[in-house]
C-alpha positions as CSV (number, residue, x, y, z in Angstrom):
1,M,0.0,0.0,0.0
2,S,1.1,3.5,-0.6
3,P,-0.2,7.1,-0.2
4,I,-1.7,8.5,-3.4
5,P,-1.1,12.3,-3.5
6,Q,-1.0,12.0,-7.3
7,M,-4.5,10.5,-7.6
8,T,-7.1,12.9,-9.1
9,S,-10.1,10.7,-9.8
10,W,-11.7,10.7,-6.3
11,R,-11.5,14.6,-6.3
12,Q,-13.7,14.6,-9.4
13,T,-16.6,12.6,-7.8
14,L,-19.8,14.2,-6.6
15,W,-19.0,13.5,-3.0
16,A,-15.6,15.1,-3.2
17,E,-17.0,18.2,-4.7
18,A,-19.2,18.6,-1.6
19,L,-16.3,18.7,0.8
20,T,-14.6,21.7,2.3
21,D,-10.8,22.3,1.9
22,E,-10.2,20.9,5.4
23,Q,-12.2,17.7,4.6
24,R,-10.5,17.2,1.3
25,A,-7.1,17.5,3.0
26,R,-8.0,14.8,5.5
27,V,-9.2,12.5,2.7
28,E,-6.0,13.2,0.8
29,R,-3.9,12.3,3.8
30,D,-5.8,9.1,4.8
31,I,-6.9,7.5,1.5
32,I,-4.6,4.7,0.1
33,E,-4.4,2.8,-3.2
34,R,-3.8,-0.8,-3.9
35,S,-3.3,-2.6,-7.2
36,F,-4.9,-6.0,-8.0
37,S,-4.2,-8.4,-10.9
38,A,-7.0,-9.8,-13.0
39,G,-8.7,-12.6,-11.1
40,A,-7.6,-11.4,-7.7
41,Y,-9.9,-10.8,-4.8
42,V,-10.3,-7.2,-3.8
43,C,-12.2,-8.2,-0.7
44,R,-13.7,-11.4,0.5
45,K,-17.1,-12.5,1.9
46,G,-16.8,-12.9,5.7
47,E,-14.0,-10.4,6.2
48,P,-14.3,-7.4,8.5
49,V,-15.2,-4.2,6.6
50,D,-12.6,-1.5,7.3
51,A,-12.6,0.7,4.2
52,W,-14.9,2.4,1.6
53,M,-13.6,1.6,-1.8
54,G,-13.5,3.3,-5.2
55,V,-12.3,2.0,-8.6
56,V,-9.4,4.3,-9.7
57,E,-8.9,2.2,-12.9
58,G,-10.2,-1.2,-14.0
59,L,-13.3,-3.3,-13.7
60,L,-14.6,-5.2,-10.7
61,K,-17.3,-7.8,-10.1
62,M,-19.4,-8.0,-6.9
63,S,-20.7,-11.5,-6.3
64,S,-21.4,-14.2,-3.8
65,T,-20.7,-18.0,-3.9
66,S,-22.8,-20.5,-2.1
67,P,-21.3,-23.5,-0.2
68,E,-22.4,-25.6,-3.1
69,G,-20.3,-23.5,-5.5
70,K,-23.1,-21.6,-7.2
71,T,-22.1,-18.0,-7.9
72,V,-24.5,-15.0,-8.1
73,T,-23.2,-11.8,-9.6
74,F,-24.7,-8.6,-8.2
75,T,-23.1,-5.9,-10.3
76,G,-19.9,-4.6,-11.9
77,M,-18.0,-1.5,-10.9
78,R,-16.2,0.6,-13.4
79,T,-13.6,3.3,-13.1
80,G,-15.0,6.1,-10.9
81,G,-17.5,3.9,-9.0
82,W,-17.5,3.6,-5.2
83,F,-18.9,0.7,-3.2
84,G,-19.3,-0.7,0.3
85,E,-21.1,2.2,1.9
86,G,-23.8,-0.1,3.2
87,S,-21.2,-2.4,4.8
88,M,-19.4,0.6,6.3
89,L,-22.6,1.5,8.2
90,K,-22.7,-1.9,9.8
91,T,-20.3,-3.8,12.1
92,E,-21.0,-7.3,10.6
93,P,-18.7,-9.1,8.2
94,R,-18.8,-8.4,4.5
95,K,-21.6,-10.2,2.7
96,Y,-20.0,-10.5,-0.8
97,D,-16.8,-11.0,-2.7
98,V,-15.3,-8.4,-5.0
99,V,-13.0,-9.7,-7.8
100,A,-10.9,-7.8,-10.3
101,L,-11.9,-8.8,-13.8
102,R,-8.8,-7.0,-15.2
103,D,-5.8,-5.4,-13.7
104,S,-7.2,-2.7,-11.5
105,R,-6.4,0.0,-9.0
106,V,-8.6,0.6,-6.0
107,A,-8.7,3.6,-3.6
108,M,-9.5,2.7,0.0
109,M,-10.9,5.2,2.5
110,P,-10.4,4.0,6.1
111,R,-13.5,3.5,8.2
112,A,-12.5,6.3,10.6
113,T,-12.3,8.8,7.8
114,F,-15.6,7.6,6.3
115,N,-17.3,8.1,9.7
116,W,-15.6,11.4,10.3
117,L,-17.1,12.7,6.9
118,L,-20.5,11.4,8.0
119,D,-20.2,13.5,11.2
120,H,-18.9,16.7,9.5
121,S,-20.2,16.9,5.9
122,I,-23.9,17.3,5.0
123,G,-23.0,16.9,1.3
124,F,-21.2,13.6,1.9
125,N,-24.2,12.3,3.8
126,R,-26.5,13.2,0.9
127,F,-24.2,11.4,-1.5
128,V,-24.2,8.3,0.6
129,L,-28.0,8.3,0.9
130,L,-28.4,8.7,-2.8
131,Q,-25.8,6.0,-3.4
132,L,-27.7,3.6,-1.1
133,N,-31.0,4.4,-2.8
134,E,-29.6,3.8,-6.3
135,R,-28.0,0.5,-5.2
136,L,-31.3,-0.6,-3.6
137,G,-33.1,0.1,-6.9
138,M,-30.4,-1.8,-8.8
139,F,-30.7,-4.9,-6.6
140,I,-34.5,-4.9,-6.9
141,S,-34.2,-4.8,-10.7
142,L,-31.6,-7.6,-10.5
143,V,-34.1,-9.9,-8.8
144,E,-36.7,-9.0,-11.3
145,Y,-34.7,-9.6,-14.5
146,D,-33.0,-12.7,-13.1
147,R,-36.3,-14.3,-12.5
148,M,-38.4,-12.9,-15.4
149,L,-36.2,-12.0,-18.4
150,D,-34.4,-14.1,-21.0
151,T,-30.7,-14.0,-21.5
152,D,-30.7,-11.3,-24.2
153,A,-32.7,-9.0,-21.9
154,R,-30.5,-9.8,-18.9
155,V,-27.4,-8.9,-20.8
156,A,-29.0,-5.6,-21.8
157,R,-29.9,-4.8,-18.2
158,C,-26.5,-5.8,-17.0
159,L,-24.8,-3.5,-19.5
160,S,-27.1,-0.6,-18.8
161,A,-26.3,-0.9,-15.0
162,L,-22.7,-0.1,-15.9
163,F,-23.9,3.4,-17.0
164,N,-25.7,4.4,-13.8
165,P,-24.6,8.0,-13.4
166,Y,-24.2,7.6,-9.6
167,L,-22.9,4.1,-9.2
168,N,-20.6,4.2,-12.3
169,P,-20.2,7.9,-13.1
170,G,-18.2,7.6,-16.3
171,V,-19.6,9.8,-19.1
172,S,-18.4,8.0,-22.2
173,R,-20.9,5.7,-23.9
174,Q,-18.0,3.6,-25.2
175,L,-17.0,0.9,-22.8
176,Q,-13.7,-0.9,-23.1
177,I,-14.8,-4.4,-22.2
178,S,-14.4,-7.9,-23.6
179,Q,-17.2,-10.3,-24.2
180,E,-15.6,-12.6,-21.7
181,E,-15.9,-9.9,-19.1
182,I,-19.5,-9.2,-19.9
183,G,-20.2,-12.9,-19.5
184,Y,-18.6,-12.8,-16.0
185,L,-20.8,-9.9,-15.1
186,C,-24.0,-11.4,-16.5
187,S,-23.3,-15.0,-15.5
188,T,-23.5,-16.2,-19.1
189,S,-21.1,-18.1,-21.3
190,R,-18.9,-16.1,-23.8
191,Q,-20.8,-17.8,-26.7
192,R,-24.2,-16.9,-25.3
193,T,-23.0,-13.4,-24.5
194,N,-21.9,-13.0,-28.1
195,Q,-25.3,-14.1,-29.3
196,A,-27.1,-11.6,-27.0
197,L,-24.8,-8.8,-28.2
198,Q,-25.7,-9.6,-31.8
199,V,-29.4,-9.4,-31.0
200,L,-28.9,-6.0,-29.2
201,E,-26.8,-4.7,-32.0
202,K,-29.4,-5.6,-34.6
203,A,-32.0,-3.8,-32.5
204,G,-29.9,-0.6,-32.8
205,L,-29.1,-0.4,-29.0
206,L,-25.4,-0.8,-29.2
207,K,-22.4,-1.3,-31.5
208,V,-19.9,-4.1,-30.9
209,D,-16.3,-3.6,-31.8
210,Y,-13.2,-5.6,-30.9
211,G,-12.6,-5.1,-27.2
212,S,-15.3,-2.5,-26.8
213,I,-19.0,-1.7,-26.9
214,T,-20.6,1.6,-27.8
215,I,-24.1,2.3,-26.3
216,L,-26.3,3.9,-29.0
217,D,-29.6,4.0,-27.1
218,L,-29.2,3.7,-23.3
219,D,-32.9,4.4,-22.5
220,R,-34.1,1.5,-24.6
221,L,-31.3,-0.7,-23.4
222,R,-32.5,-0.2,-19.8
223,V,-36.0,-1.4,-20.6
224,Y,-35.2,-4.0,-23.3
225,E,-37.3,-7.1,-23.4
226,A,-37.1,-9.7,-26.2
């Protein structure tokens, strides 16, 4: 681990913009960064929760695996996304795994700093409440489309979730992502993911290029049903 005075991404987030100079200085002093290779665990289910985390660069997957080996993927986190605020508000062990799908860098704000901001920044509190509300809505939708939609629609909803302006605040509609990575996020095989992307491309919702996807109609992608 090393201090990250050179990091700028967290300063450009909505929550950082709401901080005073004093509050930003403390975050600057306390936040650390770690690098994770593709396939490595960023955090594990059952571990104590001691930091709020943000994706400086890379792509992460939040999931849980049952004792029988069945894995359920909850969501993906892109560069600029922060996660774990719900776990930070509790004292119980973490309820999910987070895995790096590619080489990634993750910023970690210690629990003490997170709690200090809750005590001293109204703007930070508002951001955390909004983040929790957005994540709750996403998880409700996850249950719905996992039980009611076919694979093409599930891939559409999974991709659209990566463009939530609060949970994944990147502004570009072009996403550097492989079909294998999409399959990991959507819990589908690479072959089935490819078929779904072809369907969505023919519907005019996105454009598939080598190693990337460009979203053409995000609103329709969010509500797509075959």
